[in-house]
C-alpha positions in Angstrom: -73.7 -6.5 -51.4 -71.7 -9.6 -50.4 -68.2 -9.4 -51.9 -67.0 -12.7 -50.5 -66.9 -14.4 -53.9 -64.7 -11.8 -55.6 -61.0 -12.3 -55.9 -59.3 -10.7 -52.8 -62.5 -9.2 -51.4 -60.6 -7.2 -48.8 -59.6 -4.9 -51.7 -63.2 -3.5 -51.6 -63.9 -3.7 -47.9 -62.6 -0.3 -46.7 -62.6 0.3 -42.9 -58.8 0.0 -42.7 -56.8 1.5 -39.8 -56.2 5.3 -40.2 -58.9 5.6 -42.9 -60.2 9.2 -42.9 -63.9 9.9 -43.3 -65.1 13.5 -43.4 -68.7 14.8 -43.3 -70.4 17.9 -44.5 -67.5 20.1 -43.5 -65.7 19.0 -46.6 -66.9 21.4 -49.2 -64.4 20.2 -51.8 -64.5 16.5 -52.3 -61.5 14.9 -54.1 -61.2 11.3 -55.3 -57.7 10.0 -55.5 -57.7 7.4 -58.3 -54.9 4.9 -58.9 -55.4 3.1 -62.2 -54.3 -0.3 -61.0 -55.3 -2.8 -58.3 -55.5 -1.9 -54.6 -52.3 -3.8 -53.9 -50.3 -1.7 -56.4 -52.0 1.6 -55.5 -51.7 1.3 -51.8 -47.9 0.6 -52.2 -47.5 4.0 -53.9 -46.1 6.6 -51.5 -47.3 9.6 -53.5 -50.9 8.5 -53.0 -50.4 8.4 -49.2 -48.8 11.9 -49.2 -51.7 13.5 -51.2 -54.3 11.7 -49.1 -52.8 13.2 -46.0 -52.3 16.7 -47.5 -55.9 17.1 -48.8 -57.5 15.7 -45.6 -55.5 18.2 -43.6 -57.3 21.0 -45.4 -60.3 21.7 -43.1 -62.8 22.3 -46.0 -61.6 19.4 -48.2 -61.6 15.7 -48.2 -59.7 13.0 -50.1 -61.0 9.5 -50.7 -59.4 6.5 -52.5 -60.6 4.7 -55.6 -58.7 1.9 -57.3 -59.2 0.0 -60.5 -61.6 -2.9 -59.9 -60.3 -6.3 -61.0 -62.0 -8.1 -63.9 -64.6 -9.9 -61.8 -65.7 -6.9 -59.8 -65.9 -4.7 -63.0 -68.2 -7.4 -64.5 -70.4 -7.2 -61.5 -70.6 -3.4 -61.6 -71.6 -3.4 -65.2 -74.1 -6.2 -64.9 -75.8 -4.6 -61.9 -75.6 -1.1 -63.4 -73.7 0.1 -60.3 -71.1 2.9 -60.3 -67.4 2.7 -59.2 -67.2 4.4 -55.8 -64.7 5.3 -53.1 -63.7 3.1 -50.2 -64.3 5.8 -47.6 -67.9 6.9 -48.3 -69.0 4.7 -51.2 -69.7 7.9 -53.1 -69.8 7.3 -56.9 -66.9 8.8 -58.8 -69.2 11.2 -60.7 -70.4 12.8 -57.5 -66.9 14.1 -56.5 -65.8 17.7 -57.2 -62.3 16.7 -58.3 -61.1 13.3 -59.6 -57.3 12.9 -59.7 -55.3 10.2 -61.3 -51.7 9.1 -60.5 -50.0 8.3 -63.8 -47.1 6.0 -63.0 -47.1 3.7 -66.1 -48.2 4.2 -69.7 -49.9 0.8 -69.8 -52.4 2.0 -67.2 -53.9 4.5 -69.6 -56.8 2.2 -70.6 -57.5 1.8 -66.9 -57.9 5.6 -66.5 -60.6 5.5 -69.2 -62.2 2.5 -67.7 -62.4 4.0 -64.2 -64.0 7.2 -65.6 -66.6 5.2 -67.5 -67.3 2.9 -64.5 -67.7 6.0 -62.4 -70.4 7.5 -64.7 -68.1 10.1 -66.2 -67.6 10.7 -70.0 -64.0 9.8 -70.9 -63.4 12.8 -73.2 -63.0 16.2 -71.7 -65.1 17.9 -74.4 -68.1 15.8 -73.5 -68.0 16.8 -69.8 -70.0 19.9 -68.8 -70.4 21.7 -65.5 -72.2 18.8 -63.9 -69.1 16.5 -64.0 -66.0 16.6 -61.8 -62.8 18.3 -62.7 -60.4 15.6 -63.9 -56.7 16.1 -63.1 -53.7 13.9 -63.4 -50.0 13.9 -62.3 -47.0 11.7 -61.9 -44.0 10.8 -64.1 -46.1 10.0 -67.2 -47.4 13.6 -67.1 -44.0 14.6 -68.3 -45.6 13.8 -71.7 -49.2 14.5 -71.3 -50.2 14.4 -74.9 -51.5 10.8 -75.2 -54.1 11.5 -72.5 -54.6 15.2 -73.2 -58.1 14.7 -74.8 -59.3 13.0 -71.6 -57.8 15.1 -68.8 -58.8 18.6 -67.8 -55.5 19.6 -66.1 -52.1 18.0 -65.5 -49.8 18.7 -62.6 -46.2 18.7 -63.8 -43.6 17.9 -61.2 -43.8 17.8 -57.4 -47.4 17.8 -56.2 -47.3 18.7 -52.5 -47.8 22.4 -53.0 -49.6 22.3 -56.3 -52.5 20.1 -55.0 -53.2 22.6 -52.2 -53.4 25.4 -54.7 -55.7 23.5 -57.0 -58.1 22.8 -54.0 -57.9 26.5 -53.1 -58.7 27.6 -56.7 -61.6 25.2 -56.9 -63.1 26.5 -53.7 -62.6 30.1 -54.7 -63.9 29.8 -58.2 -66.8 27.3 -57.9 -67.7 27.4 -54.2 -69.7 24.5 -53.0 -70.4 22.3 -56.1 -73.9 22.3 -57.4 -75.5 19.9 -59.9 -77.6 20.9 -62.8 -80.6 19.0 -61.5 -80.7 21.3 -58.4 -81.3 25.0 -58.2 -78.0 26.8 -58.0 -78.0 28.7 -54.7 -74.3 29.8 -54.6 -73.7 33.0 -56.6 -70.0 32.1 -56.8 -70.8 29.2 -59.1 -69.0 29.7 -62.4 -68.6 27.6 -65.6 -66.0 25.0 -66.2 -64.2 27.3 -68.6 -63.6 29.8 -65.9 -62.2 27.1 -63.6 -59.8 25.8 -66.2 -58.6 29.3 -67.0 -57.9 29.9 -63.3 -56.1 26.6 -63.0 -54.0 27.4 -66.1 -52.5 30.4 -64.2 -51.0 28.1 -61.6 -47.3 27.2 -61.9 -46.8 23.6 -63.0 -50.4 23.1 -64.2 -51.0 22.2 -67.9 -54.5 22.7 -69.1 -54.9 21.3 -72.6 -58.1 23.3 -73.4 -56.2 26.6 -72.6 -52.5 26.0 -73.3 -51.5 25.7 -76.9 -48.3 23.9 -78.0 -46.9 27.1 -79.6 -47.5 29.2 -76.4 -45.6 29.4 -73.1 -44.0 26.2 -71.8 -45.2 24.7 -68.5 -42.5 24.8 -65.8 -42.2 21.8 -63.5 -43.0 22.3 -59.8 -40.1 21.7 -57.5 -40.3 21.3 -53.7 -37.0 22.7 -52.5 -37.0 21.6 -48.8 -38.1 18.1 -47.9 -38.0 18.7 -44.2 -40.6 21.4 -44.7 -42.7 19.4 -47.2 -45.7 17.6 -45.8 -45.2 13.9 -45.0 -47.9 11.7 -43.4 -47.4 10.6 -39.8 -50.1 8.0 -40.0 -50.9 6.1 -43.2 -53.8 3.8 -44.0 -52.8 0.2 -43.2 -54.2 -2.4 -45.7 -55.6 -5.7 -44.5 -54.2 -7.7 -47.4 -50.6 -8.1 -48.4 -49.8 -5.3 -50.8 -46.7 -5.2 -53.1 -44.7 -3.0 -50.7 -46.2 -4.0 -47.4 -44.1 -1.7 -45.2 -43.6 1.9 -44.1 -41.9 3.9 -46.8 -40.0 7.1 -45.8 -38.6 9.2 -48.6 -35.0 10.0 -47.5 -34.1 11.9 -50.6 -35.6 13.1 -53.9 -33.7 13.3 -57.2 -30.5 11.5 -58.3 -27.1 12.8 -59.1 -25.9 9.8 -61.1 -27.1 11.0 -64.5 -27.9 7.7 -66.2 -28.9 8.6 -69.8 -31.8 6.2 -70.1 -33.4 7.3 -66.8 -36.4 9.7 -67.0 -36.7 9.9 -63.2 -33.2 11.1 -62.9 -34.1 14.2 -65.0 -37.7 15.0 -63.9 -36.9 14.7 -60.2 -33.7 16.8 -60.2 -32.1 18.3 -58.1 -31.1 16.1 -55.3 -32.8 17.1 -52.0 -32.3 15.2 -48.8 -34.5 14.9 -45.7 -32.6 15.3 -42.5 -31.9 12.2 -40.4 -33.6 13.8 -37.4 -36.8 14.3 -39.4 -36.6 10.8 -40.8 -36.3 9.3 -37.3 -39.1 11.4 -36.0 -41.3 10.2 -38.9 -40.3 6.6 -38.3 -41.4 6.8 -34.6 -44.8 8.2 -35.4 -45.4 5.9 -38.4 -44.4 2.7 -36.5 -46.6 3.8 -33.5 -49.5 4.6 -35.8 -49.4 1.6 -38.2 -47.8 -1.3 -36.4 -45.6 -2.2 -39.4 -42.7 -4.5 -38.9 -40.4 -3.0 -41.6 -39.3 0.4 -42.8 -38.0 1.2 -46.2 -35.8 4.2 -46.8 -36.7 5.2 -50.3 -35.2 7.3 -53.0 -33.9 6.9 -56.5 -30.5 6.1 -55.0 -30.7 5.5 -51.3 -27.1 4.3 -51.1 -26.0 7.8 -51.9 -27.9 9.3 -49.0 -25.1 11.2 -47.2 -26.1 10.2 -43.7 -27.1 6.6 -44.4 -24.9 4.7 -42.0 -25.5 6.9 -38.9 -29.2 7.0 -39.7 -29.4 3.2 -39.8 -27.3 2.7 -36.6 -29.5 5.1 -34.7 -32.7 3.5 -36.0 -31.5 0.0 -35.0 -30.6 1.2 -31.5 -33.9 2.9 -30.9 -36.1 0.1 -32.3 -34.1 -2.8 -31.1 -36.8 -4.3 -28.9 -39.5 -4.0 -31.6 -37.7 -6.0 -34.2 -38.2 -3.4 -36.9 -36.4 -4.4 -40.1 -34.9 -2.0 -42.6 -35.1 -2.4 -46.3 -33.4 -0.4 -49.1 -34.6 -0.3 -52.7 -32.4 -1.1 -55.7 -28.9 0.2 -55.0 -26.1 1.6 -57.0 -23.3 -0.9 -57.0 -20.6 0.3 -54.5 -22.9 2.7 -52.7 -23.4 0.5 -49.7 -20.6 -0.4 -47.3 -20.2 -3.6 -45.2 -21.0 -1.5 -42.1 -24.4 -0.7 -43.6 -25.0 -4.4 -44.5 -24.2 -5.5 -41.0 -26.7 -2.9 -39.5 -29.5 -4.0 -41.9 -29.1 -7.7 -41.1 -29.0 -7.1 -37.4 -32.8 -7.5 -37.3 -33.4 -9.6 -40.4 -32.0 -9.7 -43.9 -34.3 -8.1 -46.4 -33.9 -8.4 -50.2 -31.2 -6.8 -52.1 -31.2 -5.8 -55.8 -28.1 -4.8 -57.7 -28.7 -3.0 -61.1 -25.6 -3.1 -63.4 -28.1 -2.3 -66.3 -25.6 -3.4 -69.0 -23.3 -6.4 -69.4 -20.0 -4.6 -70.4 -18.1 -1.6 -69.3 -18.3 -0.1 -72.8 -22.1 -0.2 -72.8 -22.2 1.1 -69.3 -20.2 4.1 -70.5 -22.7 4.7 -73.2 -25.6 4.9 -70.7 -23.4 6.7 -68.1 -23.6 3.9 -65.6 -20.4 4.5 -63.8 -19.6 0.9 -62.8 -16.2 -0.8 -63.1 -16.0 -4.6 -63.0 -14.0 -4.3 -59.8 -16.8 -2.4 -58.2 -19.3 -5.1 -59.1 -16.9 -7.8 -57.7 -16.4 -5.9 -54.5 -20.2 -5.4 -54.0 -20.8 -9.1 -54.4 -18.1 -9.9 -51.9 -19.6 -7.5 -49.3 -23.1 -9.0 -49.8 -22.2 -12.7 -49.7 -19.6 -12.2 -46.9 -22.4 -10.5 -44.8 -24.5 -13.6 -45.2 -26.8 -12.8 -48.1 -27.7 -15.9 -50.2 -30.4 -14.4 -52.3 -29.8 -11.4 -54.6 -31.5 -9.9 -57.7 -29.6 -8.6 -60.6 -31.3 -6.2 -63.0 -30.3 -5.6 -66.7 -31.8 -3.9 -69.8 -31.6 -5.1 -73.3 -31.9 -3.1 -76.5 -29.8 -0.2 -75.2 -28.2 2.1 -77.8 -25.2 0.6 -79.6 -25.8 -2.8 -77.9 -24.2 -5.8 -79.6 -24.2 -9.6 -79.0 -21.0 -9.2 -77.0 -22.9 -7.0 -74.5 -25.7 -9.6 -74.3 -23.1 -12.3 -73.5 -21.6 -9.9 -70.9 -24.9 -10.2 -69.0 -24.5 -13.9 -68.8 -20.9 -13.5 -67.7 -21.9 -11.1 -64.8 -24.6 -13.5 -63.7 -22.3 -16.5 -63.7 -19.6 -14.5 -61.9 -22.2 -13.7 -59.1 -23.0 -17.4 -58.8 -19.4 -18.4 -58.5 -18.6 -15.7 -56.1 -21.5 -16.6 -53.9 -20.6 -20.3 -53.9 -17.0 -19.4 -53.1 -17.8 -17.1 -50.1 -20.8 -19.0 -48.6 -19.7 -22.5 -49.4 -23.1 -23.3 -50.8 -25.2 -22.5 -53.8 -26.8 -19.1 -53.8 -30.1 -17.9 -55.4 -29.6 -15.5 -58.2 -32.7 -13.8 -59.6 -32.2 -12.0 -62.9 -34.6 -9.3 -64.1 -34.4 -8.4 -67.8 -36.4 -5.5 -69.4 -36.3 -3.9 -72.8 -35.0 -0.3 -73.1 -37.8 2.2 -73.6 -36.7 5.7 -74.8 -38.3 8.3 -72.6 -39.1 12.0 -73.0 -36.7 14.6 -71.4 -33.8 12.1 -71.4 -30.6 12.2 -73.6 -32.0 9.2 -75.5 -35.4 10.9 -76.2 -34.5 11.3 -79.9 -33.8 7.5 -80.4 -36.3 4.8 -81.3 -36.6 1.5 -79.6 -34.7 -1.5 -81.0 -36.8 -3.4 -83.6 -39.3 -5.7 -82.1 -38.0 -9.0 -83.6 -34.4 -8.3 -82.5 -35.6 -7.5 -78.9 -37.5 -10.7 -78.8 -34.6 -12.7 -80.1 -32.3 -11.3 -77.4 -34.8 -11.8 -74.6 -35.4 -15.4 -75.7 -31.7 -16.1 -75.8 -31.2 -14.8 -72.3 -34.3 -16.5 -70.9 -33.3 -19.9 -72.3 -29.6 -19.6 -71.3 -30.3 -18.3 -67.8 -32.9 -21.0 -67.1 -30.6 -23.8 -68.4 -28.0 -22.4 -66.0 -30.3 -22.8 -63.0 -31.0 -19.0 -62.6 -34.4 -17.5 -62.1 -35.4 -15.3 -65.0 -38.0 -12.6 -64.8 -38.8 -10.5 -67.9 -41.6 -8.4 -69.3 -43.3 -9.4 -72.5 -41.5 -7.6 -75.4 -45.0 -6.6 -76.7 -45.6 -4.7 -73.5 -42.3 -2.8 -73.9 -43.2 -2.1 -77.5 -46.5 -0.5 -76.5 -44.8 1.4 -73.7 -42.3 2.9 -76.1 -45.1 3.9 -78.5 -47.1 5.6 -75.8 -44.3 7.2 -73.8 -43.2 9.4 -76.8 -46.6 9.6 -78.4 -48.5 12.7 -79.6 -52.1 13.5 -78.9 -53.2 11.3 -81.8 -52.2 8.3 -79.6 -55.3 9.1 -77.5 -57.5 7.6 -80.3 -55.4 4.4 -80.2 -55.8 4.2 -76.4 -59.5 4.9 -76.5 -60.1 2.3 -79.3 -58.1 -0.3 -77.5 -60.1 0.3 -74.3 -63.4 0.0 -76.3 -62.1 -3.3 -77.6 -61.8 -4.5 -74.0 -58.2 -3.7 -73.1 -57.5 -3.0 -69.4 -54.7 -4.0 -67.0 -52.3 -4.0 -69.9 -49.3 -4.2 -67.6 -50.5 -7.6 -66.3 -49.4 -10.6 -68.2 -52.6 -12.5 -67.5 -54.8 -9.8 -69.0 -52.6 -8.1 -71.6 -54.0 -8.8 -75.1 -51.7 -7.6 -77.8 -54.0 -8.8 -80.6 -56.6 -6.3 -79.4 -54.0 -3.5 -79.5 -53.1 -4.5 -83.1 -56.8 -4.5 -84.0 -57.0 -1.0 -82.5 -54.0 0.1 -84.5 -55.6 -1.2 -87.7 -58.8 0.6 -86.9 -57.1 3.9 -86.2 -54.3 3.7 -88.8 -51.6 4.1 -86.2 -48.7 1.7 -86.6 -47.5 0.8 -83.1 -44.1 -0.6 -84.2 -43.2 2.5 -86.3 -44.2 4.8 -83.4 -42.0 2.8 -81.0 -39.0 2.8 -83.4 -39.3 6.4 -84.6 -36.2 8.5 -84.4 -36.2 12.3 -84.2 -33.6 14.7 -85.4 -31.9 16.8 -82.7 -33.6 20.0 -84.0 -37.1 18.4 -84.4 -40.0 19.8 -82.4 -41.0 17.1 -80.0 -44.6 16.4 -78.8 -43.6 17.0 -75.1 -41.7 20.2 -75.7 -44.5 22.2 -74.0 -43.2 20.7 -70.7 -40.2 22.5 -69.2 -38.3 20.3 -66.7 -35.7 23.1 -66.1 -33.1 20.8 -67.7 -32.1 22.3 -71.0 -32.1 20.7 -74.4 -28.5 21.8 -74.8 -27.5 19.6 -71.8 -29.5 16.7 -73.1 -28.0 17.0 -76.6 -24.5 17.1 -75.1 -25.2 14.0 -73.1 -26.6 12.4 -76.3 -23.3 13.0 -78.1 -21.2 11.9 -75.1 -23.1 8.6 -75.2 -21.9 7.8 -78.7 -18.4 8.8 -77.8 -18.6 6.4 -74.8 -17.7 9.3 -72.5 -19.0 9.3 -69.0 -20.3 12.3 -67.0 -19.3 12.5 -63.3 -21.9 12.4 -60.5 -23.2 16.0 -60.2 -22.6 16.0 -56.4 -19.0 16.3 -57.3 -19.2 18.8 -60.1 -22.0 20.9 -61.7 -22.5 20.1 -65.4 -24.8 23.2 -66.0 -27.9 21.2 -66.8 -30.0 24.3 -66.5 -31.3 23.9 -62.9 -28.8 26.2 -61.3 -29.3 24.3 -58.1 -26.2 25.5 -56.4 -26.3 24.6 -52.7 -29.5 22.7 -53.0 -27.7 19.7 -54.5 -25.1 19.3 -51.8 -27.4 17.5 -49.5 -26.3 16.9 -45.9 -22.9 15.4 -46.4 -21.3 17.7 -43.9 -23.2 15.9 -41.2 -22.5 12.4 -42.3 -19.5 12.1 -40.0 -21.7 11.8 -37.0 -21.8 8.2 -35.7 -25.5 8.4 -34.5 -28.2 10.9 -33.9 -29.8 12.0 -30.7 -33.4 11.0 -30.1 -35.5 12.2 -27.3 -36.8 9.5 -25.1 -40.2 11.1 -25.2 -40.3 10.5 -28.9 -40.0 6.7 -28.5 -43.2 4.7 -28.1 -43.5 2.8 -24.8 -42.9 -0.7 -26.3 -39.6 0.5 -27.7 -38.5 1.7 -24.2 -39.5 -1.5 -22.4 -36.6 -3.4 -21.0 -37.5 -7.0 -21.6 -34.1 -8.5 -21.0 -34.9 -10.0 -17.6 -38.7 -10.3 -18.1 -40.4 -13.7 -18.1 -42.7 -14.6 -21.0 -46.4 -15.5 -20.3 -49.0 -16.8 -22.7 -52.4 -15.1 -22.9 -55.5 -16.2 -24.8 -57.4 -13.5 -26.6 -61.0 -14.0 -27.7 -62.1 -11.7 -30.5 -65.0 -11.0 -32.8 -64.9 -10.3 -36.6 -68.0 -8.6 -37.9 -69.4 -6.1 -40.4 -67.2 -5.3 -43.4 -64.3 -7.2 -41.9 -66.0 -10.5 -42.3 -64.5 -10.3 -45.8 -61.0 -10.6 -44.4 -59.1 -13.9 -44.9 -57.6 -15.8 -42.0 -54.1 -14.4 -42.8 -55.5 -10.9 -43.1 -57.1 -11.2 -39.7 -53.8 -12.4 -38.2 -51.9 -9.5 -39.8 -54.5 -6.9 -38.5 -54.5 -8.2 -34.9 -50.7 -8.5 -34.7 -50.3 -4.9 -36.0 -52.9 -3.7 -33.5 -50.9 -5.4 -30.7 -47.8 -3.5 -31.8 -49.7 -0.2 -32.0 -51.0 -0.8 -28.5 -47.5 -1.4 -27.2 -48.1 -5.0 -26.1 -44.7 -6.5 -25.4 -44.8 -9.5 -27.7 -42.0 -12.1 -27.6 -40.3 -13.1 -30.8 -38.7 -16.2 -32.3 -34.9 -16.4 -32.8 -33.1 -16.6 -36.1 -32.7 -14.5 -39.2 -36.4 -13.7 -39.5 -37.9 -13.1 -36.0 -41.7 -13.5 -35.8 -44.1 -12.9 -32.9 -44.9 -16.0 -30.9 -48.6 -16.4 -31.6 -50.9 -19.2 -32.6 -54.5 -18.7 -34.0 -57.5 -20.9 -33.8 -59.3 -22.5 -36.7 -59.6 -20.3 -39.8 -62.9 -18.7 -40.5 -64.1 -18.6 -44.1 -64.3 -15.3 -45.9 -67.7 -13.7 -45.6 -68.6 -15.4 -42.3 -68.7 -13.4 -39.1 -67.1 -14.8 -36.0 -68.3 -13.8 -32.5 -65.9 -16.0 -30.4 -62.7 -16.5 -32.3 -59.4 -16.8 -30.5 -55.6 -16.6 -30.6 -52.8 -17.2 -28.1 -49.9 -14.7 -27.8 -46.7 -14.9 -25.7 -45.9 -11.6 -24.0 -43.5 -10.5 -21.4 -44.9 -10.4 -17.8 -46.3 -8.8 -15.9 -49.5 -8.3 -17.8 -52.9 -6.9 -17.0 -55.4 -8.5 -19.4 -58.0 -5.8 -18.8 -55.5 -3.1 -19.8 -54.4 -5.1 -22.8 -58.0 -5.5 -24.0 -58.6 -1.7 -23.6 -55.4 -0.7 -25.4 -55.8 -3.1 -28.3 -59.5 -2.3 -28.8 -58.6 1.4 -29.0 -56.4 0.8 -32.1 -58.4 -1.9 -33.8 -60.4 -1.1 -36.9 -64.2 -1.2 -36.8 -65.3 -4.8 -37.1 -62.5 -6.3 -35.0 -62.8 -6.4 -31.2 -61.2 -8.2 -28.3 -64.0 -9.7 -26.3 -62.1 -11.2 -23.3 -58.6 -12.4 -22.4 -57.1 -15.0 -20.0 -53.5 -15.4 -18.8 -52.4 -19.0 -19.1 -49.8 -20.3 -16.7 -48.2 -22.7 -19.2 -47.7 -23.0 -22.9 -51.0 -24.6 -24.0 -51.0 -26.6 -27.2 -53.8 -28.3 -29.0 -52.7 -31.7 -30.3 -54.2 -34.7 -32.1 -56.0 -35.8 -28.9 -58.5 -32.9 -29.5 -61.1 -32.3 -32.2 -62.7 -28.9 -32.9 -66.4 -28.3 -32.6 -68.2 -25.3 -34.0 -71.6 -23.5 -33.7 -73.1 -21.5 -36.5 -76.1 -19.4 -37.2 -77.4 -18.9 -40.7 -80.0 -16.3 -41.5 -82.0 -16.5 -44.8 -85.6 -16.8 -46.1 -87.4 -20.2 -46.1 -87.1 -20.5 -49.9 -83.3 -21.1 -49.7 -83.1 -23.0 -46.4 -85.7 -25.7 -47.0 -86.7 -27.5 -43.8 -87.5 -30.7 -45.7 -84.0 -30.9 -47.3 -82.5 -30.3 -43.9 -84.6 -33.1 -42.3 -83.7 -35.5 -45.1 -80.0 -34.8 -44.5 -80.2 -35.2 -40.7 -82.1 -38.5 -41.0 -79.5 -40.0 -43.4 -76.6 -42.1 -42.2 -74.2 -40.6 -44.6 -73.9 -37.9 -47.3 -70.9 -38.3 -49.6 -69.4 -35.5 -51.6 -66.1 -35.1 -53.5 -63.5 -32.7 -52.3 -60.3 -32.2 -54.3 -60.5 -35.8 -55.6 -61.4 -37.4 -52.3 -64.7 -38.7 -51.2 -65.8 -37.5 -47.7 -68.9 -38.0 -45.6 -70.2 -34.6 -44.5 -73.0 -36.1 -42.5 -70.5 -37.1 -39.8 -69.6 -33.4 -39.5 -73.0 -32.2 -38.5 -73.9 -33.1 -34.9 -77.1 -31.1 -34.6 -79.4 -28.8 -36.5 -82.3 -26.5 -35.5 -84.3 -24.2 -37.6 -86.7 -21.5 -36.2 -87.4 -17.8 -36.5 -85.7 -17.7 -39.8 -82.4 -18.9 -38.3 -80.7 -22.2 -38.9 -78.4 -23.2 -36.1 -75.8 -25.9 -36.7 -73.5 -27.8 -34.4 -70.6 -29.2 -36.3 -67.2 -30.9 -35.8 -64.2 -31.9 -37.7 -64.3 -35.6 -38.6 -61.7 -38.2 -39.6 -59.0 -35.6 -39.9 -61.1 -33.6 -42.3 -61.9 -29.9 -41.5 -65.4 -28.5 -41.7 -66.2 -26.3 -44.7 -69.5 -24.7 -44.0 -70.2 -23.4 -47.5 -69.5 -26.8 -48.9 -72.1 -28.4 -46.6 -74.8 -25.8 -47.2 -74.3 -26.1 -50.9 -74.7 -29.9 -50.8 -77.6 -30.0 -48.3 -79.7 -27.1 -49.7 -78.6 -27.4 -53.3 -77.6 -23.7 -53.4 -75.9 -21.8 -56.2 -72.8 -19.8 -55.5 -74.7 -16.5 -55.6 -77.3 -17.9 -53.2 -74.6 -19.2 -50.9 -72.9 -15.8 -50.7 -76.2 -14.1 -50.1 -76.6 -15.9 -46.7 -75.9 -14.1 -43.4 -73.6 -16.4 -41.5 -72.1 -16.2 -38.0 -69.8 -18.6 -36.2 -71.0 -18.2 -32.6 -68.7 -20.7 -30.8 -65.6 -22.9 -31.0 -64.9 -25.7 -28.7 -62.1 -28.3 -28.3 -63.1 -31.8 -27.1 -60.7 -34.4 -25.9 -61.1 -37.7 -27.8 -59.7 -39.7 -25.0 -60.3 -38.7 -21.4 -57.4 -39.4 -19.0 -57.9 -40.6 -15.4 -55.6 -38.0 -13.9 -55.5 -34.9 -16.1 -52.2 -33.1 -16.0 -51.6 -29.5 -15.1 -51.4 -28.7 -18.9 -54.7 -30.5 -19.5 -56.4 -28.6 -16.6 -55.0 -25.3 -18.0 -56.2 -26.2 -21.4 -59.7 -27.0 -20.2 -59.8 -23.7 -18.2 -58.8 -21.8 -21.4 -61.5 -23.5 -23.5 -64.2 -22.7 -21.0 -63.9 -19.0 -21.9 -64.4 -19.5 -25.7 
């Protein structure tokens, strides 16, 4: 299948660096499904961790499946093909275990859609022994009820240990999976009921078919020691630019702040920190194995990591020559010092987000956001004084007890940031403002409250959008309808499953995407099922009511949540639980103290043997030299775009330890230049790029090292060291050679002959008339292969698909069904000089190798 015509075809190509493919030794085959696009799913750290854990089990394998975008889903349904994994192209229905990561309630329709596309009935009651076990985990599993009729088992809490136990139980109870259509040879094969019963006995696993709401509660799984928990040392490196296109290392889990709206702050308690030595060791291996240029230290509150400054100082010292940048996620105001900011910007300034959440101190007290106006002012001063000119501020609207005064407070804080930035930087600064509607979540102190009425939420959001945009600020806000639906689903009961299923049948998918969200279809589903979305979102519970999610035990007691609920309406704050225990029920004792005792160290010792060679290279006195690399792009990687090829090759150079030189300035980049872009779907046998590296270099050694770390489909063919900086200028035009393979019915010889005999052939491109005949210098057809010699003409670049479409009158489907290779690129001087310079001779020498 040719996937070139799909949006972002590299989503479906597979073959990435560090992909794991197992054979028959994998007796238990698991599909890790993320119910969103590849770019979202591959940014999720939990998916990478589980992928590594399962593939480290000798008898098990994990493969990835992502929600196909609209165009690819349409193709699958039209062709009757099944959704399959990237690793083996195995259809979803042929796995033993299918697991979903539930990060967002508006992905629920995608869960059903993926099951259906994979040939699996969506309802658990309709699935017999011939179908995979369907499991799910993630933060949304804290209230499993809206998806309970579709899922066989939910993992509650941390999954690192639970997933290994599930794999073990499956292997023990079912043995090697057998299908109904084959004779069962394994005497250990048992029914699905027995498997579900065995799973229900595991801690932290909720099985809807076994557990009843009036029986024992399901205790959340908690990993106590992050240093001992599995963390991948090599992750799959995507070709395309994903949402978080960097290494992510979890420095801590849990948060001690106690914000009353925050579900993650409850369900990921207690605070546990990974040691700085472990973090640095992971960073070495991940950078060496991936070639990423940026590392993010992630947690719910990274600024509160007790060893942050010495960790960053050591990191910058070790990776100085590699230009590895550090990024931190959204930070608590006041948690990051000027010293930390100076260390972060020493390589390049990454983005910064400050989340005040509410516009006034009174409302921040209600939600337990311990932030004084003076703290906010000091944080802005540190950022702008350190050179930042772009920041993002994040607020919520619709918070409990919110008034118009609080809304105006948001505007005051934004204006103050702008004034402060102009005062300190002496120029206008860029303030991006994110606004989202408050959604009450299960297991939080606000779980008993309903969402603010829809019309009022919309009114407040419209006011902020209009006022901010008139003030010259960038506004980003979610549709209020999306927040309404999220509120209805997040605290929903099992009867919400019918609403989700009905909306999916009406065509709802990718509901979290503004371009695909269709609220009218959800309203139609609500009408068909008799479920009022607005009343569900706005529903309030009494403190002694039985809640749909009460079967889940987070270890945080209801008494604690009730006390925090009451403190909110008294506008009383609760201190960070690193300082004092508030008896939330966890009894975490020493576990919550983290590693603060070690934070006085200025830096950490790192063994030189742990540092990859390119980090140790002293390039201070080395001279740069330019090398030309000729490469091929074939197979599945023909679907990569030009920028994706650039990214893949540069990261391979870093993995191979090639000492690249970098530009100066705030955002250092490797000094490279690439040849003419190759269209998606076309193979290239002699493409090229130039890279500046530090001498001395051995081109043969570079070829060997880079090829050893390139993905299948990309190969360095040859390389040449250039004595001078060679540049192609306007005196040169590019010429290309192509081979096109197809049957005679598509590539009609008469049409080609007519074209070649004509003096011109005009087409319209983007409103301009161009003569494509001047671009074709020669054509030959024989043995089922069309060979074309082409050139850029009149400042217009060749577009092969465009020419083939015009000459042979092909449809889009016919075009993308052709097998095309670019076999050569040449540069030809338009004006020959009498005495070629040294630069010209070097250039001609370089082009002879292409």
